[in-house]
Backbone bond lengths (Angstrom), bond angles and torsions (degrees), N, CA, C in turn:
res aa  C-N    CA-C-N  psi(-1)  N-CA   C-N-CA  omega(-1)  CA-C   N-CA-C  phi
1 M - - - 1.469 - - 1.523 109.45 -
2 S 1.316 117.18 131.70 1.466 121.44 -173.81 1.525 113.08 -86.59
3 V 1.341 117.75 -23.17 1.462 121.19 -177.23 1.522 109.77 -98.90
4 E 1.319 116.11 130.35 1.460 121.16 176.76 1.519 109.49 -120.98
5 L 1.326 116.06 151.68 1.459 120.73 178.02 1.527 110.35 -67.85
6 L 1.322 115.53 142.74 1.459 120.16 174.40 1.522 109.79 -64.43
7 N 1.330 116.07 156.54 1.465 120.64 -173.68 1.521 113.80 -59.81
8 G 1.330 116.36 -29.70 1.468 118.63 -176.33 1.511 115.12 -83.51
9 I 1.326 118.21 4.71 1.465 121.43 -176.16 1.525 110.43 -107.09
10 K 1.318 114.97 130.52 1.461 121.03 174.71 1.525 109.00 -129.61
11 I 1.324 116.30 122.39 1.468 120.45 173.71 1.517 107.49 -82.10
12 V 1.328 116.23 115.23 1.463 121.65 -172.35 1.521 111.80 -76.30
13 E 1.344 117.14 -40.92 1.459 121.25 -177.95 1.522 109.84 -132.55
14 N 1.320 115.90 141.01 1.461 119.76 179.21 1.523 111.92 -75.24
15 D 1.326 116.75 -35.91 1.464 120.11 179.78 1.520 110.18 -75.77
16 R 1.313 115.33 140.14 1.460 119.84 179.73 1.532 111.54 -77.17
17 K 1.311 115.06 148.08 1.458 121.79 172.30 1.524 108.17 -83.49
18 L 1.321 116.92 142.71 1.458 120.70 -174.91 1.521 111.83 -119.46
19 N 1.318 114.99 140.72 1.462 121.82 167.48 1.521 105.72 -116.50
20 T 1.321 116.29 91.78 1.464 120.71 -173.37 1.521 112.23 -67.79
21 K 1.324 116.96 -21.82 1.466 119.38 -179.70 1.525 111.90 -71.10
22 A 1.310 117.18 -24.46 1.463 120.63 -178.06 1.522 112.52 -123.58
23 S 1.336 117.28 7.09 1.468 121.66 -177.68 1.525 111.22 53.54
24 E 1.324 116.04 46.13 1.454 121.78 177.61 1.522 109.55 -111.74
25 E 1.342 115.73 150.49 1.454 121.67 177.55 1.525 108.96 -130.99
26 Y 1.340 115.24 145.83 1.460 120.44 -176.44 1.527 110.04 -134.02
27 V 1.330 114.64 153.04 1.454 121.68 171.49 1.527 108.07 -106.96
28 H 1.333 116.16 128.11 1.465 121.88 -179.78 1.529 108.70 -82.48
29 V 1.338 116.23 120.41 1.461 121.08 -176.54 1.524 110.99 -132.36
30 E 1.312 114.71 163.33 1.461 122.67 165.50 1.521 107.06 -120.40
31 F 1.329 115.67 125.46 1.464 121.53 176.86 1.526 107.76 -107.35
32 T 1.317 117.08 121.99 1.465 122.11 -179.24 1.528 110.22 -111.18
33 Y 1.333 115.11 129.66 1.463 121.47 179.82 1.532 108.58 -123.82
34 E 1.324 116.12 151.64 1.461 121.93 178.77 1.530 110.09 -103.13
35 N 1.332 115.41 163.17 1.484 123.29 171.96 1.528 114.37 54.90
36 P 1.306 120.70 72.47 1.465 125.26 -6.20 1.535 111.43 -83.82
37 K 1.306 115.17 165.24 1.460 121.17 -179.14 1.527 109.38 -63.60
38 T 1.321 116.24 120.58 1.457 121.94 -177.92 1.523 109.11 -137.05
39 V 1.326 116.47 130.77 1.467 121.26 176.72 1.522 108.11 -120.14
40 L 1.320 116.63 121.24 1.457 122.37 -179.50 1.524 110.09 -108.32
41 D 1.311 116.25 127.03 1.462 122.27 178.61 1.526 107.66 -100.38
42 Y 1.326 116.70 107.40 1.456 121.09 -170.77 1.523 112.27 -129.74
43 W 1.327 114.13 154.58 1.459 121.29 163.63 1.524 106.14 -105.60
44 I 1.313 116.59 120.60 1.460 121.07 -178.54 1.534 108.86 -100.97
45 P 1.341 117.69 118.85 1.474 119.69 179.82 1.531 111.56 -63.19
46 V 1.330 116.22 128.17 1.463 121.55 177.55 1.525 111.15 -120.28
47 E 1.317 116.49 -9.75 1.474 122.54 168.97 1.516 104.93 -130.76
48 Y 1.333 115.58 101.44 1.458 120.53 -167.88 1.518 107.42 -150.06
49 R 1.308 115.85 90.64 1.456 122.52 -168.82 1.524 113.33 -58.09
50 R 1.331 117.96 -38.48 1.459 119.41 -170.70 1.519 113.81 -67.24
51 T 1.331 117.46 -24.77 1.468 118.69 176.31 1.524 111.36 -110.13
52 G 1.318 117.12 10.50 1.453 121.05 174.42 1.518 114.78 77.35
53 V 1.338 118.90 13.39 1.463 121.48 179.00 1.527 109.03 -84.58
54 S 1.317 116.35 123.72 1.466 120.96 178.07 1.518 108.22 -150.43
55 I 1.338 116.08 96.73 1.462 121.99 -176.69 1.517 108.75 -113.23
56 K 1.305 116.78 118.58 1.464 121.41 -178.78 1.524 110.14 -69.16
57 P 1.340 117.25 146.84 1.475 120.62 -177.45 1.529 113.68 -56.93
58 D 1.325 117.71 -28.02 1.465 119.83 -176.97 1.529 113.10 -93.50
59 D 1.345 117.86 2.26 1.465 120.50 -179.37 1.528 109.09 -97.22
60 E 1.312 115.20 78.20 1.462 121.15 -175.23 1.517 112.37 -66.51
61 E 1.312 116.65 -35.67 1.465 119.74 -178.60 1.531 111.00 -66.04
62 Q 1.335 116.79 -44.10 1.462 119.57 178.39 1.518 110.45 -65.73
63 L 1.334 117.04 -38.83 1.463 120.81 178.98 1.525 110.73 -61.60
64 Y 1.334 117.06 -48.40 1.460 120.73 -178.11 1.529 110.74 -62.75
65 S 1.326 116.71 -41.61 1.458 120.21 179.39 1.533 110.72 -62.68
66 Y 1.334 116.00 -41.73 1.467 120.16 -179.74 1.525 110.99 -66.85
67 L 1.339 117.15 -44.89 1.463 120.41 -179.75 1.531 110.73 -63.32
68 N 1.322 117.23 -38.31 1.466 120.13 177.81 1.525 111.14 -61.58
69 N 1.332 116.46 -39.94 1.454 121.63 179.72 1.524 111.15 -66.65
70 V 1.344 116.09 -45.41 1.459 120.34 -179.97 1.531 110.27 -66.11
71 Y 1.332 116.04 -39.75 1.469 120.79 178.74 1.532 110.82 -57.03
72 A 1.323 116.34 -44.13 1.469 120.45 -179.77 1.521 111.08 -64.28
73 Q 1.335 116.62 -40.12 1.467 120.03 -179.18 1.527 111.89 -68.94
74 L 1.338 116.56 -32.79 1.460 120.20 -175.60 1.529 113.81 -84.54
75 D 1.289 117.29 1.26 1.468 120.58 176.47 1.532 108.22 -53.06
76 P 1.339 117.95 124.15 1.466 120.52 -178.65 1.524 113.80 -52.79
77 A 1.332 117.17 -23.92 1.464 120.27 178.88 1.528 111.86 -66.57
78 N 1.341 116.41 -18.04 1.462 120.40 -178.47 1.530 113.02 -94.11
79 Y 1.329 116.08 -6.86 1.467 119.08 -169.58 1.530 112.86 -63.44
80 D 1.307 118.34 -45.87 1.469 120.42 -176.40 1.526 110.95 -60.55
81 N 1.323 116.69 -40.02 1.456 120.28 179.04 1.527 110.53 -67.84
82 W 1.346 116.03 -39.61 1.465 120.40 177.40 1.534 109.85 -61.47
83 L 1.325 116.55 -45.07 1.460 120.88 -178.18 1.528 111.21 -64.15
84 K 1.306 116.70 -37.40 1.468 120.42 177.80 1.526 110.58 -61.41
85 K 1.334 116.31 -42.65 1.467 120.30 177.89 1.524 111.26 -62.56
86 Q 1.334 116.48 -37.69 1.471 119.51 -179.43 1.527 110.56 -69.87
87 D 1.316 116.50 -37.99 1.469 119.52 176.95 1.529 110.46 -60.14
88 E 1.311 116.25 -40.55 1.462 120.30 178.36 1.526 110.99 -66.15
89 Y 1.318 115.65 -39.69 1.468 120.14 179.48 1.526 110.76 -64.60
90 W 1.328 116.82 -46.37 1.468 120.20 -177.17 1.525 112.19 -71.28
91 A 1.315 116.83 -25.18 1.467 119.77 177.36 1.522 111.05 -63.99
92 S 1.347 116.43 -25.95 1.462 120.70 179.30 1.523 112.44 -101.32
93 S 1.336 116.41 2.64 1.461 120.39 -177.65 1.520 110.75 -94.74
94 R 1.333 116.23 149.35 1.468 121.17 178.46 1.526 111.83 -102.48
95 S 1.327 116.88 4.70 1.456 120.35 -174.49 1.534 111.05 -83.46
96 D 1.324 115.89 69.95 1.464 120.48 -177.35 1.525 112.47 -64.14
97 V 1.338 117.23 -32.44 1.468 119.42 -176.62 1.525 111.36 -72.64
98 T 1.322 116.92 -23.37 1.469 120.30 -178.06 1.522 112.19 -91.83
99 K 1.317 117.17 -22.85 1.469 121.09 -175.45 1.528 112.88 -56.82
100 P 1.347 121.07 -42.85 1.471 119.20 179.35 1.523 113.45 -60.51
101 I 1.333 117.40 -32.58 1.456 119.97 177.55 1.520 109.73 -68.36
102 F 1.331 115.60 -43.17 1.459 118.71 177.05 1.528 110.75 -60.71
103 D 1.334 117.62 -42.70 1.463 121.31 -179.36 1.524 111.74 -59.43
104 T 1.326 116.31 -33.32 1.463 120.00 177.59 1.520 111.44 -71.22
105 L 1.323 116.41 -39.88 1.462 121.09 -172.48 1.525 114.54 -90.69
106 K 1.334 117.38 -11.28 1.468 119.82 -170.22 1.526 114.15 -69.25
107 D 1.338 118.07 -9.19 1.462 119.43 178.85 1.527 112.46 -77.61
108 G 1.348 117.18 -5.02 1.454 120.25 177.29 1.514 114.15 72.89
109 K 1.339 116.43 24.96 1.463 120.93 178.55 1.526 109.45 -115.65
110 W 1.336 115.25 161.94 1.457 120.35 175.82 1.524 110.09 -68.40
111 H 1.337 116.25 138.67 1.457 120.76 178.85 1.525 109.90 -133.84
112 C 1.332 115.51 129.72 1.463 121.35 176.72 1.519 109.54 -75.45
113 R 1.312 116.65 132.45 1.460 120.79 -179.51 1.529 111.26 -60.00
114 N 1.334 117.07 -39.72 1.463 120.52 -177.65 1.525 112.42 -73.98
115 C 1.313 116.15 -37.65 1.465 119.67 -176.59 1.530 113.21 -79.56
116 D 1.345 116.39 -39.61 1.459 120.04 -165.31 1.516 115.99 -114.02
117 I 1.329 117.74 -21.54 1.463 119.33 -172.86 1.520 109.93 -113.12
118 N 1.306 115.57 98.69 1.461 121.47 -177.47 1.522 109.84 -95.43
119 N 1.317 115.05 79.83 1.461 120.08 179.97 1.522 108.30 -148.99
120 P 1.333 118.05 122.23 1.470 120.50 -176.56 1.530 113.22 -66.05
121 N 1.326 117.10 -18.77 1.464 120.97 -179.57 1.525 109.96 -120.04
122 F 1.332 115.35 44.83 1.464 119.32 -172.16 1.528 111.66 -64.84
123 A 1.343 118.90 -31.26 1.461 120.80 -179.65 1.527 110.48 -62.05
124 R 1.336 116.63 -40.05 1.460 120.68 177.88 1.518 110.94 -66.65
125 R 1.338 115.69 -38.39 1.466 119.59 179.51 1.533 111.35 -67.26
126 I 1.337 117.16 -38.78 1.460 120.33 176.94 1.521 109.73 -65.09
127 Q 1.317 116.73 -39.62 1.460 120.44 176.78 1.524 110.29 -61.66
128 D 1.337 116.65 -40.24 1.466 120.38 177.25 1.531 110.84 -57.63
129 L 1.329 115.86 -46.23 1.463 120.02 -179.05 1.529 111.32 -62.54
130 K 1.317 115.95 -40.21 1.463 119.33 178.32 1.523 110.48 -64.41
131 E 1.335 115.51 -39.40 1.461 119.25 -179.36 1.528 111.75 -71.17
132 M 1.326 116.49 -19.05 1.465 120.00 173.89 1.525 111.62 -79.42
133 G 1.325 117.01 -7.38 1.454 121.14 178.68 1.504 115.23 103.70
134 Y 1.349 117.84 5.54 1.460 120.34 178.19 1.530 110.25 -79.13
135 T 1.322 115.62 148.89 1.460 122.51 179.14 1.523 108.69 -102.00
136 I 1.324 116.52 118.68 1.462 121.96 -175.34 1.524 109.83 -129.15
137 A 1.320 116.36 127.37 1.457 121.62 173.42 1.525 108.69 -92.29
138 T 1.325 116.08 140.33 1.461 121.62 -177.38 1.521 110.11 -125.80
139 H 1.319 116.05 121.48 1.463 122.51 178.31 1.521 107.66 -105.03
140 I 1.340 116.18 104.31 1.465 119.99 179.95 1.526 109.66 -88.85
141 N 1.335 115.46 160.29 1.470 121.94 -178.48 1.528 111.30 55.13
142 Y 1.322 114.11 43.53 1.457 121.73 -178.68 1.530 109.83 -89.14
143 C 1.311 116.86 132.04 1.474 121.23 177.46 1.524 108.27 -92.18
144 C 1.321 115.86 104.84 1.455 120.39 -175.28 1.532 111.10 -82.43
145 P 1.339 118.23 125.70 1.468 120.47 179.94 1.526 113.26 -73.30
146 V 1.331 117.13 -14.08 1.462 120.77 -177.68 1.525 111.38 -89.87
147 C 1.338 116.84 -57.76 1.470 119.70 -177.75 1.517 112.75 -88.55
148 Q 1.343 116.62 -7.13 1.463 122.92 177.28 1.529 113.73 68.17
149 Q 1.333 116.18 12.80 1.457 118.94 175.21 1.528 109.29 -73.97
150 K 1.333 116.15 124.91 1.460 120.04 -176.39 1.526 112.96 -83.75
151 R 1.327 116.83 -18.61 1.470 119.77 179.71 1.529 109.84 -127.87
152 S 1.312 114.22 52.09 1.457 119.63 179.09 1.529 109.62 -86.39
153 T 1.319 115.46 -177.48 1.457 122.40 175.07 1.518 107.57 -128.92
154 R 1.315 116.73 133.63 1.452 118.47 173.67 1.527 108.77 -119.99
155 L 1.320 114.75 151.20 1.462 120.95 -171.33 1.519 111.06 -130.92
156 L 1.317 114.75 147.13 1.456 121.39 -179.98 1.524 108.80 -136.96
157 L 1.341 116.10 113.49 1.460 120.82 174.91 1.518 107.96 -92.42
158 L 1.326 116.36 119.94 1.455 120.29 -179.27 1.530 110.12 -79.87
159 P 1.324 118.57 124.43 1.477 120.96 178.81 1.523 111.04 -76.60
160 I 1.329 114.53 68.46 1.457 121.93 176.63 1.533 108.33 -123.45
161 D 1.301 116.71 174.82 1.461 120.80 -176.21 1.528 111.45 -58.24
162 R 1.331 115.66 136.60 1.466 119.29 170.62 1.530 107.83 -67.83
163 V 1.319 116.01 147.11 1.463 120.65 179.56 1.513 107.95 -102.84
164 E 1.322 115.61 104.44 1.460 120.38 -176.31 1.520 112.56 -96.62
165 I 1.323 116.91 -22.01 1.462 119.04 -178.58 1.517 110.11 -75.28
166 A 1.329 115.98 -53.24 1.469 118.35 178.51 1.510 110.50 -69.20
167 G 1.330 115.94 -32.26 1.465 120.59 177.85 1.512 111.06 62.36
168 N 1.323 116.27 -147.81 1.455 119.86 -175.62 1.514 112.90 -94.01
169 G 1.321 117.37 1.21 1.450 119.44 178.51 1.507 113.51 86.64
170 Y 1.312 118.22 -11.25 1.454 121.11 -178.15 1.521 111.07 -92.42
171 E 1.317 115.07 146.96 1.451 120.05 172.61 1.527 109.20 -84.26
172 T 1.293 115.04 156.45 1.465 120.03 176.79 1.518 108.90 -125.60
173 W 1.315 115.07 167.51 1.458 119.88 176.06 1.516 108.52 -146.34
174 S 1.300 115.78 156.83 1.458 120.63 179.97 1.521 109.83 -74.21
175 P 1.339 117.59 159.22 1.472 120.09 175.95 1.520 112.22 -56.55
176 A 1.334 115.56 -35.99 1.468 119.10 -179.83 1.522 110.95 -65.88
177 L 1.336 116.77 -41.35 1.462 119.17 179.65 1.524 110.95 -69.67
178 R 1.313 116.37 -37.25 1.465 119.41 178.04 1.527 110.69 -58.19
179 K 1.337 115.97 -45.48 1.463 120.17 178.81 1.523 110.37 -62.54
180 R 1.325 115.45 -38.46 1.458 118.69 -178.53 1.531 111.76 -70.32
181 I 1.332 116.95 -38.39 1.469 120.42 176.84 1.525 109.68 -58.15
182 I 1.330 116.29 -46.18 1.464 120.94 -179.59 1.525 110.68 -63.02
183 K 1.341 116.20 -39.55 1.460 120.23 -179.97 1.524 110.90 -67.13
184 V 1.334 116.86 -47.35 1.469 120.98 -178.45 1.527 110.68 -60.76
185 L 1.328 116.40 -37.85 1.461 120.65 -178.51 1.527 112.24 -88.13
186 G 1.324 116.62 8.52 1.457 121.80 170.13 1.510 115.95 76.96
187 G 1.342 117.32 9.37 1.458 119.62 -179.66 1.516 112.86 63.23
188 I 1.349 116.56 27.17 1.464 120.77 -175.60 1.522 110.38 -103.82
189 D 1.314 115.43 127.90 1.455 122.07 172.76 1.529 107.17 -68.63
190 V 1.330 116.78 109.63 1.459 119.90 -172.53 1.521 111.85 -67.42
191 Y 1.321 117.77 -25.31 1.466 121.20 178.52 1.520 110.75 -73.81
192 E 1.337 116.79 -49.75 1.457 121.60 -176.56 1.527 112.64 -86.77
193 G 1.338 116.40 -22.49 1.456 120.06 -177.04 1.509 113.34 73.52
194 T 1.330 116.57 27.54 1.466 121.10 -177.87 1.519 110.55 -127.32
195 L 1.338 116.12 157.14 1.454 121.19 174.60 1.523 110.04 -71.22
196 S 1.320 116.07 142.58 1.462 119.82 179.28 1.515 109.16 -152.54
197 A 1.324 115.42 147.70 1.468 120.84 177.80 1.521 111.30 -95.89
198 H 1.335 117.03 3.56 1.469 120.41 -174.76 1.527 109.98 -126.45
199 L 1.325 116.20 66.86 1.455 121.08 -175.88 1.522 111.53 -122.10
200 L 1.324 115.08 153.44 1.458 122.03 178.55 1.522 109.45 -118.08
201 P 1.330 118.24 139.22 1.467 119.44 169.64 1.526 108.94 -65.77
202 D 1.308 116.21 126.96 1.465 122.11 -178.86 1.521 109.06 -115.58
203 H 1.338 116.44 129.76 1.461 119.90 173.81 1.525 108.48 -68.88
204 K 1.312 116.54 126.00 1.464 118.92 176.99 1.531 110.58 -61.19
205 F 1.327 116.51 -42.63 1.456 121.83 178.48 1.520 108.75 -83.50
206 S 1.316 116.45 113.35 1.462 121.86 -172.35 1.525 112.73 -63.43
207 E 1.347 115.58 135.96 1.463 122.01 -178.82 1.519 113.20 -60.35
208 I 1.331 117.78 -24.36 1.460 119.90 -175.92 1.524 111.28 -65.74
209 R 1.318 116.70 -18.48 1.467 120.21 179.71 1.533 112.40 -102.41
210 W 1.312 117.33 7.07 1.452 120.44 177.52 1.520 110.78 -77.70
211 D 1.319 116.10 155.06 1.451 121.31 167.33 1.524 108.44 -124.82
212 E 1.323 117.28 -169.62 1.469 119.76 -174.49 1.528 112.82 -66.68
213 N 1.329 116.65 -16.19 1.461 119.76 -179.35 1.520 113.21 -99.84
214 T 1.328 116.74 1.54 1.465 120.40 -174.19 1.524 112.22 -91.22
215 K 1.323 115.72 -38.23 1.455 120.32 -176.56 1.522 110.97 -59.76
216 A 1.326 116.71 136.12 1.461 121.74 -177.94 1.519 110.02 -134.67
217 E 1.313 115.13 163.87 1.454 120.33 176.88 1.526 110.12 -77.79
218 N 1.311 115.49 152.65 1.463 121.42 175.33 1.530 107.88 -120.20
219 P 1.331 117.77 82.60 1.467 120.12 -176.79 1.519 112.02 -69.02
220 D 1.311 116.07 151.88 1.461 120.79 -179.34 1.526 112.51 -60.82
221 D 1.339 116.05 -23.05 1.460 118.44 -178.14 1.530 112.97 -96.09
222 M 1.332 117.09 23.18 1.462 119.42 172.17 1.522 108.89 -53.11
223 T 1.332 116.89 141.88 1.460 119.18 178.13 1.522 110.23 -74.71
224 D 1.321 116.35 161.50 1.468 120.65 177.59 1.522 110.75 -59.88
225 D 1.317 116.81 -38.80 1.469 120.20 179.90 1.525 111.13 -66.10
226 E 1.335 116.68 -38.35 1.470 119.75 177.25 1.524 110.52 -63.79
227 I 1.311 116.71 -39.38 1.471 120.88 178.48 1.522 110.07 -64.17
228 R 1.317 117.42 -46.24 1.473 120.75 -178.78 1.524 111.59 -63.94
229 A 1.324 116.01 -34.04 1.460 119.84 -179.10 1.525 112.28 -73.55
230 K 1.324 116.08 -29.47 1.471 119.66 -170.81 1.527 114.09 -100.38
231 F 1.344 117.34 -30.01 1.459 120.10 -170.68 1.522 112.77 -122.75
232 Q 1.327 114.73 159.59 1.452 124.26 166.22 1.530 106.57 -141.91
233 L 1.318 117.47 164.30 1.467 120.94 -176.70 1.522 110.78 -106.93
234 L 1.336 115.23 130.35 1.462 122.11 178.94 1.519 109.45 -137.65
235 T 1.320 116.23 157.59 1.453 119.86 169.25 1.526 108.25 -73.17
236 N 1.302 116.58 163.80 1.457 120.06 178.20 1.526 111.04 -59.25
237 Q 1.344 116.78 -38.99 1.465 121.09 -179.82 1.529 110.92 -61.20
238 R 1.342 116.81 -45.68 1.462 120.12 -179.41 1.530 110.78 -70.96
239 N 1.327 115.98 -33.54 1.455 119.48 177.34 1.516 110.77 -61.34
240 Q 1.332 116.01 -42.99 1.461 120.28 177.77 1.518 110.96 -66.67
241 Q 1.335 116.47 -38.55 1.456 120.30 178.26 1.532 110.50 -62.47
242 K 1.326 115.65 -42.85 1.462 119.28 178.49 1.526 110.77 -62.21
243 R 1.320 117.50 -41.41 1.467 120.31 178.81 1.528 111.03 -56.85
244 E 1.333 115.98 -42.28 1.465 120.12 179.95 1.526 110.79 -66.36
245 V 1.324 116.51 -40.96 1.464 120.80 178.72 1.527 109.96 -62.41
246 C 1.334 116.82 -45.26 1.459 121.19 -179.37 1.529 111.63 -67.79
247 R 1.315 116.37 -36.69 1.465 120.01 176.86 1.525 110.35 -62.73
248 N 1.328 116.36 -43.93 1.454 120.22 178.97 1.523 111.35 -63.90
249 C 1.333 116.56 -40.01 1.462 120.74 177.88 1.525 110.25 -62.71
250 F 1.329 116.56 -42.83 1.462 121.15 -179.60 1.527 110.62 -61.81
251 Q 1.330 116.97 -37.17 1.461 121.24 -175.87 1.522 113.04 -83.66
252 T 1.334 117.35 -33.10 1.462 120.63 -172.34 1.524 114.50 -111.49
253 G 1.346 117.14 -18.19 1.457 119.72 -175.99 1.512 113.68 79.97
254 K 1.356 117.25 9.74 1.460 121.81 178.71 1.531 109.00 -105.67
255 R 1.313 116.50 119.13 1.460 120.54 -178.75 1.528 110.28 -75.28
256 G 1.328 115.97 156.50 1.453 121.41 -172.33 1.522 113.61 -86.11
257 T 1.313 114.86 172.52 1.457 121.50 176.70 1.527 109.68 -128.03
258 I 1.322 115.49 164.64 1.460 122.69 172.59 1.519 107.89 -122.07
259 Y 1.318 116.55 136.48 1.469 122.66 -178.25 1.531 111.71 59.91
260 G 1.331 117.27 16.94 1.461 120.21 -178.33 1.518 113.91 73.64
261 I 1.344 117.21 12.56 1.461 121.60 -177.91 1.529 109.28 -91.19
262 S 1.309 116.87 113.33 1.458 121.56 -176.97 1.529 109.48 -86.28
263 Y 1.334 114.96 70.68 1.460 121.36 179.64 1.520 109.04 -127.83
264 F 1.327 115.20 133.05 1.460 122.14 179.84 1.518 107.32 -133.17
265 Y 1.332 117.21 122.96 1.458 118.89 -176.61 1.522 112.43 -76.42
266 E 1.328 117.47 -12.24 1.456 122.54 167.35 1.520 107.70 -140.30
267 G 1.325 117.17 133.57 1.452 120.91 -179.29 1.517 112.51 73.04
268 D 1.310 116.09 -159.92 1.459 121.12 179.45 1.522 108.92 -138.77
269 E 1.325 117.16 -159.19 1.470 119.81 -174.52 1.527 112.97 -70.87
270 D 1.326 117.56 -16.41 1.463 121.00 -178.20 1.525 111.64 -93.23
271 W 1.307 116.29 133.94 1.461 121.44 174.57 1.522 109.07 -60.28
272 D 1.320 117.09 132.27 1.454 122.88 179.46 1.528 109.21 -66.69
273 K 1.328 116.55 112.64 1.458 121.05 -174.36 1.521 113.28 -68.89
274 S 1.332 116.90 -11.80 1.466 119.21 177.25 1.524 111.93 -81.42
275 I 1.329 116.69 -7.64 1.463 122.25 -178.30 1.530 109.62 -103.19
276 P 1.340 119.00 134.17 1.473 120.75 177.91 1.529 111.08 -56.26
277 V 1.323 116.57 149.19 1.464 120.07 -177.74 1.526 111.92 -84.54
278 K 1.345 117.98 -16.06 1.458 121.69 178.84 1.521 109.65 -138.65
279 G 1.340 115.27 157.28 1.443 120.98 178.30 1.519 112.60 99.01
280 K 1.318 116.13 177.62 1.459 120.94 -174.98 1.513 112.68 -59.15
281 E 1.334 117.09 -37.11 1.457 120.46 -178.90 1.520 112.23 -67.78
282 A 1.343 116.86 -21.74 1.461 120.36 -178.78 1.519 112.04 -64.39
283 E 1.331 117.51 -23.47 1.465 119.99 -178.42 1.525 111.54 -59.31
284 K 1.332 117.03 -29.12 1.464 120.19 178.68 1.524 111.06 -60.78
285 G 1.330 116.38 -31.58 1.457 120.45 179.90 1.511 113.57 -74.39
286 C 1.339 116.79 -15.58 1.460 121.10 179.45 1.525 111.64 -86.08
287 V 1.319 116.83 -24.08 1.464 120.92 -176.94 1.526 109.97 -61.70
288 G 1.312 115.58 130.50 1.461 120.96 -178.23 1.509 113.16 102.04
289 C 1.344 116.38 -22.94 1.467 119.85 175.61 1.525 108.69 -71.80
290 P 1.337 118.30 136.20 1.467 119.83 -178.21 1.512 113.97 -58.49
291 W 1.327 118.41 -30.90 1.459 120.81 -177.00 1.515 112.43 -78.15
292 Y 1.326 117.80 -23.27 1.459 120.91 -177.19 1.523 111.44 -65.42
293 D 1.321 116.30 -50.45 1.463 121.32 177.39 1.525 106.22 -139.51
294 I 1.327 115.39 90.40 1.461 120.73 -171.79 1.527 111.61 -62.15
295 Q 1.331 116.96 -40.26 1.459 119.80 -179.19 1.524 111.49 -64.09
296 K 1.320 116.50 -44.61 1.461 119.80 179.94 1.525 110.28 -65.49
297 W 1.313 116.82 -38.04 1.469 120.78 177.95 1.525 110.55 -61.26
298 K 1.330 116.62 -42.95 1.458 120.58 178.11 1.528 110.90 -61.90
299 E 1.338 115.99 -43.20 1.460 120.22 -178.53 1.529 111.55 -63.26
300 H 1.325 116.51 -43.36 1.465 119.97 177.98 1.526 110.96 -64.64
301 L 1.327 116.07 -39.96 1.457 120.13 -179.80 1.528 111.09 -65.08
302 M 1.322 116.94 -40.91 1.463 120.75 179.05 1.527 111.04 -65.19
303 K 1.322 117.73 -38.70 1.463 120.24 176.35 1.517 111.26 -61.53
304 L 1.328 116.31 -41.51 1.464 121.13 178.56 1.520 111.11 -63.84
305 I 1.338 116.72 -41.11 1.469 120.80 179.70 1.509 110.91 -64.97
306 K 1.336 117.38 -41.81 1.467 121.63 -177.79 1.525 111.08 -66.73
307 K 1.326 117.26 -32.68 1.462 119.93 178.44 1.521 111.33 -64.83
308 K 1.324 114.71 -29.95 1.472 119.45 -179.00 1.521 111.55 -84.90
């Protein structure tokens, strides 16, 4: 192996730390710096979809190269310059509700959600920060010695460069295209089969399985057929439910069900191990799952019922 860890880096544990709620993985490290002597105890995200970081457990060379890069950025000598850049960024930002959360986390230290973050919608605010390109480690089921909460959450924002190119991994669309998607799809809630004025365009292919080469543009002149192939309409509640189902599938290899009906028009409940778990090719593994294309799943199910 050609890449070696810098002298100031120590991997504390071989097993990765997991955040199952966000499908994130971290490596527990100690970073030691001289002049003055400083030891930082950090979890460094190595599976972190929003900034495009995805390092396989057996890719030691990529891991070492990434840790060396992060180690250099986290040198306390760089902090003041990093903070100045963030001040400039926030001066042009309109996200006033998220700024107090950033102000709490910007010191690059671990913070208990119960002790330090007084916000009833803190999960949404943390998501906002991630979507801005910040790298945040999340320790769930944390036993806090201060507030005595045994199942708290603590958070660590790494004072490293925001990732603006990879962004949050999500595609966006213009207001005009959003209206057109809803019109083309008839304003019908595909889950309930009813008309609704409160629907969201949902990507059939779940974002959790995207990689840096999967994200694509959604031009206003997309054809109707392209829209039908790529999107379906769901309420926000069902959209969130689908995200949880897809997250569980990504973590366990077990595909989801709707209405508790274990029917798949292609494949079965197990993810096809011959198909990659991420990237454009991964979409093939979603085909047949009821959540991937709810309308098509219903149609196949109705054909099966009529045959009987």
